[in-house]
MARDREN-647100 format. One record per residue: residue in one letter; y, x, z of N, C-alpha, C in turn. Coordinates in steps of 0.02 Angstrom, whole numbers, plus 50000, padded with zeros to 5 digits. Layout:
# residues N
AYXZYXZYXZ...
***
This chain:
# residues 451
M556305602156180556535597756126555985597256072S555865591256048555365590255996555545594055932H555025596355896555145599755832555525595255784L555455588555792555795583955747556545584355753H556785586455812557515586855822557785593755804Q557335598055779557555604655759557565605455683I557445599955648557385600255575558005603155542E558585600955565559205603155534559305610655538A559025613655592559135620855603558625625155567S558135622155534557595625955503557875630355446P557735636955448558005641455397557585641655333K556975639055336556515639555279556635633655231P556525634955166556615629555117556085624155126S556275618055116555805612555121555275612855067A554675610455083554145610055033554255604154986F554695599555005554835593754963555375595354912D555355592154854555895592954806556495588754829P557085589754801557685586454826557755579054810H557305576454768557365569354750557015565054803H557405562054847557155557454898556575560354939P556675566054971556175568255019556195563655079P555675563655121555715559655182556335561655223S556715556655244557355557855276557295561655342K557685567055349557685570755412557895566355470E558385562155458558625557755511558085552855533L557725550055485557195545355502556615548855536L556455554855514555935558855548556115560055621S556745561355633556975562955701556955556955748D556875551055721556825545155764556175545055803C555665548455778555015548555813555055553055874V554865550255933554885554155995554185555756020H553685554855978552985556655995552715552956056C552915546756066552695543156126551965541056122G551705540056061551005538156053550865530656054F551385526456058551265519256056550955517055989C551055520955937550785519155871550035520255866L549755524455909549055526455901548565520555902P548575516255953548085510755954548235505355902A548825505555871548995500655819548765502855750C548625509355743548465512155677547725511255660P547555508055605546855506955587546445513455580T546725518455547546335524555537546245528455602Y546745528255646546655531455711546125527655752V546135521055748545645516955784544935518655759L544865519755694544205521255665543975528255683W544425533255679544205540155681544465544155741G544985541755773545265545455830545555552255811E545765552955750546025559355724546795559155724E547105563955759547825563955767548185564055700M547945567955652548285568355588548185562055546D547755557655568547675551155535547975545555578S548515547355612548925542555648549635542955621P550055537955632550755538455609551115544455640R550995545755704551315551455737551105557955704G550465558555689550215564655656550485565455587R550525560055550550785560555481551535562355482I551905559555529552615561355535552685568755554Y552235571155596552235578255614552145582555551M551675580655509551545584455447552155584055400M552455578255395553065577655353553615582255379A553695582355445554215586555475554075593955463K553455595955469553275603055457553405604955384A553265600455338553395601755267554155602055255T554525597655288555255597755282555545604255308Q555255606955361555485613155390555255619355351G554835618255300554575623855262554015627455298E553725624355349553195627555388552505625255366A552475620955317551835618755289551965616855216G551455617755175551525616155105551235609355088L551355607155027551075600955003550395602554971D549875602255012549215604154987548735598154990Q548105599454974547615594054970547485590955039T547515595055091547415592355159547965587455176F548585589355160549165584955172549065578455134R548875578955071548795572955030548235568455058T547695571455081547135567455107547345563155166H547715566155212547935562355271548445556955253I548865558355204549335553155182548975547755143D548485549655101548085544755065547695540255112N547485542955169547095539055217547495533355248C548155533855246548585528655276548545522355234L548435516655268548405510255232549105507655215G549625510255248550285507555238550365500555266C549985499055319549995492255347550615491055389M550945496355411551565496155450551475493055520A550855492855545550755490555614551105495255663C551175501455644551525506255687552255504355697M552555501055648553255499055654553335493455706T552845488955709552865483755760552765486755830A552335491855834552185494855899552715499755923C553115502555877553565508055894554175505755934P554285508555995554875506656034555515510056010S555445515155966556035518855942556295516455875G555955511555846556185508855782556105513555723V555585517855725555475522455669555325518455605Q555685519955552555595516455488555055520055447Y554445519255470553875522755439553775520755366N553955514455349553865512255280554245516655231K554865518355248555275522555204555005529655202L554765532055258554505538955261553875539555219I553405534955226552775535555191552855534555116E553305529955097553395528655026553735534454991D554235537455022554555543354993554065549254990T553655549855041553165555355042552645554354987R552435548354976551925547154924552205548554855S552835547254844553135549054779553135556654770Q553275560354823553255567654820552545570054804I552065567054835551365568954823551175567854750E551365562154722551175560754653551505565654605R552065568454624552405573454581552125580454589H551855582054647551715589054662550995590854679I550585586054696549895587754715549415584554665P549095588654624548645585854573548025582554604R547795577354572547195573854593546605576054549S546005574754572545425576154531545445571654469T545085573554418545075569654357544825562554370D544285561954409543995555354423544505550954460D544825553754512545305549954551545895547854508S546145552454468546715551054426546565545554375L545975545954343545795540954293545695534054324F545385533954384545275527554417545935524154434R546395528054461547055525254478547425522854415K547375526654361547695524454299547395517954274L546735517254283546405510954264546685505154303L546765506054368547035500654411547745498954390F548155504054380548855502754363548935500054292A548435501154250548465498554182548245491254178T547965488554233547715481754232548065477254283F548045478954347548275474454400548995472154392P549475476354373550165474054369550325470154305H549825468754264549955465754198549575459154192P549895453454204549565447054203549185445454138A549475447254082549135445754018548475449554013R548475455754034547845459654032547345456954082L547585454954142547145452154192546825445654166R547225441654132546965435354106546415436554054L546515441654011545995443353962545355445653997M545435449554051544845451854089544495446054124A544875440854141544595435354179544085431354139Y544145431154074543685427054034542965429754036P542845436154025542155438554035541925438054107M542385438654155542215437654225541975430554237L542305425854204542115418754210541395417754187A541225420654130540535420154105540045423554152Y540235429454177539815433254224539655429154286Q540135425254309540025421354370539685414754356R539935411054308539685404154298538985403954266L538785409354231538115409554201537585412254249G537795413954310537315416354359537175423754356L537525427354312537385434554305537585438354368Q538135436354399538365439754459537855439354515K537585433354527537065432554578536455436754563L536265436954500535685440854479535795448354491V536365450854469536515457954476536545459954549R536855455754590536905457254662536225456954696A535805452154675535155451454707534685457154690T534745459954630534285465254609534455472054638G535065472754664535265479254692535505484154639L535605481854578535835486354525536515489454540L536915485854578537585488354593537575494854632K537035496054669536995502254708536955508454665L536815507454601536795513154554537495515254532L537985511054545538675512554524539025516854576P539545520554556539965524054605540255519154656K540395521554716540615517154770541245513354752R541695516454716542315512954698542185507154651L541715507954605541555502454560541165497054596Q540745499054644540415494054687540935489854724A541435493254751541965489754788542345485054743M542475487154681542835482954634542445476654619E541795477254609541375471454595541345466754656A541295469754715541255465754776541885461754788L542445464154764543085460854776543285456054719L542855455454668543025450854614543145443854641P543715440954627543825434054649543425429254606R543275423554635542975418354594543505415954546V543355416154482543845414154432543965406654439P544575404654455544705397654469544835393554406D544785386954413544945382654357545675383354335S546105385454382546815386154367546945391854318L546425395854301546505401054251546765398054185F546575391954172546765388754109547445385254113R547775385954172548445383054180548935388854190S549185391454135549625397254139550335395454159H550505388854155551175386654173551125381654231I551625381854273551645377354331552035371054312T551715365254322552045358954307552495357054365L553125355954351553615354254403553825346954396A553995344054453554225337154451554935336654423N555285342354424555975342654399556445337654434K556325337054499556765332754537557435336254548A557965332554547558625335354563558635336754639R558875342454658558905344054729559425339654763T559295338554827559805335054867560345340154885N560915337754904561495342154913561395347654964D560995346255015560905351255068560275355355060R559955354955003559345358754991559445363854935P559145369754940559285375154893558925374554827R559195378154779558855379254714558445385654724V557785385054715557325390454734556955393154673G556975399654664556575402854613555905404754642L555365403554605554695405054630554415411254596L554245416254635553895422154609553175420254596T552935421454536552235419754520551765425654530G552025431754532551605437554544551175439554485C550775444654494550335446954440549615444554452V549275447254503548615444754522548675437354542Q549215435754576549315428954602549315423754546Q549665425154491549725419954439549095419254397V548645424054401548015423554363547455420654406F547355423454465546785421354507546975416654564F547625415954577547845411554631548415406954608Q548355404754546548875400154520548885393754560H548315391654588548295385654629548745386354691V548825392654715549275393854771550005393054748N550155395654689550835394754661550985387354651E550495383654626550605376454615550725372854681A550335374654732550425371554798551115373254826T551335379454816551985381654840552545377554807A552495376654742553005372654706553005365454730R552415362554740552385355554762552705354654832V552555359354878552825358754945553595359454944L553845364254906554575365054901554905358854872E554605356054820554895349954791554845344054839A554295343654876554225338254924554745338654979E554995344654992555505345555044556215345355015G556275343254952556935342054923557245347854886C556885353454878557155359154842557075358254767Q557515361154729557435361554657557085368154642V556515367854610556105373854598556185376154526V556295382654519556365385854453555845391454449V555475391554393554965396754383555145400654321P555475406454328555635410554269555005412254229E555045411654164554465412854122554335420354112N553715421754094553495428654076553625433654132Q553515431454194553585436054250553045441354249Q553235447454267552765452954271552715455254344C552415460954355552335463654422553015465454452C553095464354517553715466054551553765473554567G553215477154557553215484354570552935486354637A552695481454676552455482954744551895488054744L551405487054700550845491754699551075498854685M551575499554641551835506154624552225509254682V552635505154715553015507654772552545510254826H552015506354840551565508154894551115514154879T551085516054815550665521754797551055527554767G551715527254768552125532954748552255533654674V552115528454635552235528654562552955526154551E553435530554564554125528454572554455525954508D554385529554453554745527554392554545520554369E553895519154371553655512554350553885507154400A553905508854464554135504154514554865502254502L555275507154485555985505854472556075501454411R555685502754359555735498754298555555491454313M555015490454351554795483654366555285480054412A555575483754458556075480754503556675478254463K556925482354418557505480354377557345474154335Q556745474054307556535468454266556515461954307T556255462454368556205456554412556905454154432I557345458854449558025457054468558365453254411A558315455954351558645452854293558385445854280Q557735444854287557445438254274557715432954322F557755434754386557975429854435558735429154437E559095434254416559825433454407559965428154355A559585428354300559695423554246559515416454268A559075415854318558865409254342559385406054388N559855410054413560405407554455560145403354513V559765406554558559465402954614559795405054679D559705400654730559965402154796559495406754835Y558845405554825558335409654859557765410954811I557375416154827556765417654790556185416754839A555745411954826555175410654869554585414954848I554275418254897553725422954884553135420954927N552545420454897551945418554935551425424054937A551625430154921551195436054926551555441154969A551285442655028551645446655078551825453555053G551375456855015551515463554990552095463554942C552145458354900552705457754854553355456754892G553325452354942553925450754980554225456755015S553805460855046554055466655082554395471555036T554125472354975554425476954926555075474154899M555085467754881555685464854851556265464754900K556125464154964556655464455014556935471455021E556585476354994556815483354998557095485954932Y557195481554883557475483754819558145487354828G558545484954874559195488154886559115495454905F558605496954946558465503854965558155507654907L557705504454871557355507654816557835509954761L558355505954748558825507354694559505509754721R559495512554780560115514454815560535519654777D560225523754736560585529054701560805527154631D560635521154609560785519054541561445515054540P561985517954514562625514454517562635507854479Q562215507054430562195500854391561775495354425W561325497454471560855492654498560895491854574A561185496554609561165496454682561445489954711E562025487854688562335481754715561935475654694R561705475454633561305469854609560655469254648A560345475054662559715475154699559815472554770A560355474754803560485472454871560595464954873A560965462254824561095455054821560445451254808F560025453954766559375450854752558945450654816S558895456454850558485456854910558705451854963A559355450654967559625446055017559405438955004K559175437354944558945430654928558195429754938C557835435054950557105434754953556865431855019R556405427055016556125423955075555375422855065D554985424555115554285422255115554285414655118I553775411455090553765404155088553785401255158S553455404555207553465401955275554155402855306E554485408155288555165409555313555655404455287L555585402655223556035397755193555925390755220L555285388755224555135381955246555305380955320S555275386255359555385385555431556105383855448V556575385055402557275383355416557475376855382L557005373555348557135367055318556835361555362E557245357055384556975351455424556485347455381P555865346555404555365343155363555585336055344R555485334455281555655327755256555035323855235S554535327455213553915324155192553445323455252P553185317655264552735316755321552095320855313R551855323455370551225327155371550675322355393H550145322055353549585317755369549045321955403P548615318755442548115322455480547645326555436L547485332355459547005336755426546565339755481P546075335955504545645338355559545195344055537L545405350055553545045355955530545175361655579R544665365355594544725371155639544815377455597V545405380655604545555386355562545775392455603A545675398255575545915404555604546415407555556Y546995409355582547525412255540547525419755546Q547465423155489547465430455486548155432855463D548495436655505549145439355487549075444555431A549415443355375549465448555324549925454055351C549725460255346550105465755376550815466155349H550895465155284551555465855255551995459755270L551705454655301552105449155326552265450355400R551745451755439551835452555512552225458955528H552045464555497552325470955517552905473155473A552825472855408553355475255363553955470555363Q553825463855368554375459055365554525456055434G554105457255483554235454655550554165447155555I553755444155511553665436855511553005435155545Y553045432255603552455430755644552435423355664A552985420855692552995414055719553015408755664E553365410255609553505405055559552865401755530P552375405555506551785402055479551405398155532R551385400655593551045396955647551415390455662T552075390755665552465384755679552355379555625L552335381655562552225376955507551535373855510L551025377955524550345375355528550275370355585K550645371455639550595366955696550935360255685T551305359655629551595353155612551085348455580I550495351155564549975347155532549555343655585P549565337055589549175333455640548425334855633G548095336055689547375336855688547135343855673L547575348255651547375355055635547295359055699D546715362055707546565366155766546645373455747L547205376455766547375383255747547125388155800R546675392655781546385397455827546695404355817E546835407755873547085414655870546495419455865V546605425055833546075429855817546135436055860P545585438455890545615444855925545815450555878E546155455555905546405461255866546815458955806A547235453955817547605450855761548045455855725N548285460955759548745465755727548405471055687L547735471355689547375476655653547245474555581C547385478955535547325477555463546615475755443C546555471355393545895469355368545605474455319G546015479455299545775484655254545945483555181S546295478155165546485476855095547015481755073A547615480955099548155485955091548275488055019G548455483154977548595484854906547965486754870I547915493054848547315495454814546885499654861Y547035499654925546665503954972545925502354972N545745495854970545035494154973544665496054909L545025498254858544705500754797544675508354796V545195511654819545205519054817544895522054880Q544865518254935544555520554997544065515155021P543535513854983543115507954997542745508155064E542555514055088542145514255149542545512355212P543115515655226543495513355285543765506255276A543925504255214544165497455202543625492355219A543005493755200542455489155216542325488855291E542385494655325542285494755397542815490455432L543445491055409543975486955438543885479655419G543655478355358543535471455337542995468055378D542455471755392541915468855433542155467555504R542555472055530542825471155597543275464955600K543685464155549544135458355546543735451955540V543225451855497542825445755488542445444055552D542185448955586541845447655650542325444355700N542935446855702543435443855747543605436655726L543655435555661543805428855636543225424055650L542605426455641542025422255654541965420355728S542215424755771542175423355843542585417155862T543045415055820543445409155834543085402655817E542505403255782542125397455760542525393055713A542955396155673543365392455627542955389855568E543165384255541542855381355482543155384055418A543755387055423544095390055365544545395555390L544665400555347545085406255364545725405855322I546285407255354546945406455323547315413055324S547655414655268548085420555266548675419055221A549065424255206549675423255166549755428655113N549195431355089549235436755040548585436854999P548635437454933548025437154892547535442754907G547785448854920547335454354936546935453154999C547265450355050546925448755112546375443555100L546535438355060546045433155046545425435955011L545525440454963544955443454928544555447854976Q544895451655019544555455855067544145451755117L544425446255140544055441955186543455438755152Q543525436755090542965433755053542395438855046A542565445055030542045450255024541715451555091G542105451755145541815452855211541375447155233L541565440955216541145435255233540475435555197R540485437655134539855438355097539405443655129R539695449255149539295454555181538995452155246R539345447755281539105445255345538675438955338G538535436955276538105431155265538445424455278H539105424255270539485418055283539925416355223A539645416955163540035415655102540245408355097E539935404055137540095396855134540765395255167I541035399755209541665398455243542235399655193P542645394655180543175395355130543795398855158T544185401555114544825404655132545385401055095F545965400555128546535397055098547175400855114H547655400055070548335402155086548635396855131M549065399055176549385394555224549715388555189V550035389655133550405384255099549945378955070E549315380755058548835375855032548695370455084L548695372255148548575367355200549175362655208L549775365455203550375361155204550365356255146D550185358755088550155354655028549645348955036A549055350655064548535345655074548755340355123S549105342455176549345337655226549875333055197I550335335855159550865331755128550565326755078R550065328955041549755324654990549225320055019N549095320555084548605316355119547895317455093L547725323655079547035325355063546635325755128S546025323655127545595324355185545335331455190A545085333255249544785339855258544195340755210E543815335455200543235335855155543455337255083E543985333755061544245334954993544485342154986L544845344655035545105351455032544535356555029L544035355655072543485360455072543075359955007H543005353854981542625352954919542945356554861R543605356654860543965359954805543855367454805R543665370254861543555377454865542825379354860S542385374454860541655375854859541435377554788
***
């Protein structure tokens, strides 16, 4: 019998505290078959058992049994996990690895101290990324850095190599500050919805609303073109996804409650989400707030309304004609869409409704690009290796543009394209192509807007 099925009989006290330790029942679902191994990015890179989902579950079980402590080695192997959830797609036993890893990471943040440098760097990220107003303030000097040619100069001189690797990674991932930075509000047509079309609330996100507002605008236009009434609650903040994925539980709970309250007040039928990492977290609010008597029911009702934009559009019979968009594209599955939410066919089906679009499939499509929330900032070396591997696979399709459904993936692909000497290849969110087709933009116009 596997050690996982002996957890209940263990006489030793667990190394985890009693607040949401990884579930013994969920741990016992793992039968050690090994199907997760070739799906796991870190196992593919290193071939190390403890850096596979099976190995990490083994360590969680040993800690639960009191046969291992929560030490730096344990934390390192858990930190190495991208949280891409590819193991969940590969697992024949239905192991809910997402719940196990997130509960374990919260335990780590409470019990295993980090080095001063690591702790400060993470605090810097959490003090900026989840806060749109702060990001917008940071974007203005970034705009000058890019438009005045300073970025090209700094990169050409090699000065960046003098910086710590994490800061080098941060600079490499800087998005091009878009013109939409100056459009903090989304202009809506305010059309009345038709009787059979829903009232849809649009999540604007944190990074998304500052650096990818053009994606939010395209999302709103497509929904309105399909007869939906679109509502954009004002002053939206982070949904808490970054905190959930890194174990910062208290802040994640606060942000979840704030998001729930905002969309409750908007009185919508569905919440449309165009960032895969946000969507996977918001669909789990019911689980996240399961112990809170004031919020558990509200969270479950909220999660039931959450839909990825491709998921929502795929159940609406198209009403707006699609005009030809002759373009060869490769679609990159965002892990938190493909694996965490199980959404694979919907974006492909929608893209195939565009006349003239040549959609190419990518080798190793299930392997993470290395973005994974803040992973490419806190673990820059394996993230870059995965990013280069992903870009090589994408380039093999001879695509003229790369498509994804998550801002982190788009930034990671852009950085990988620059490293491979292909910075001229543009990246787009899936909904931008639908928007261009509905508006009858030519391929040249679409590509020019991204140049």
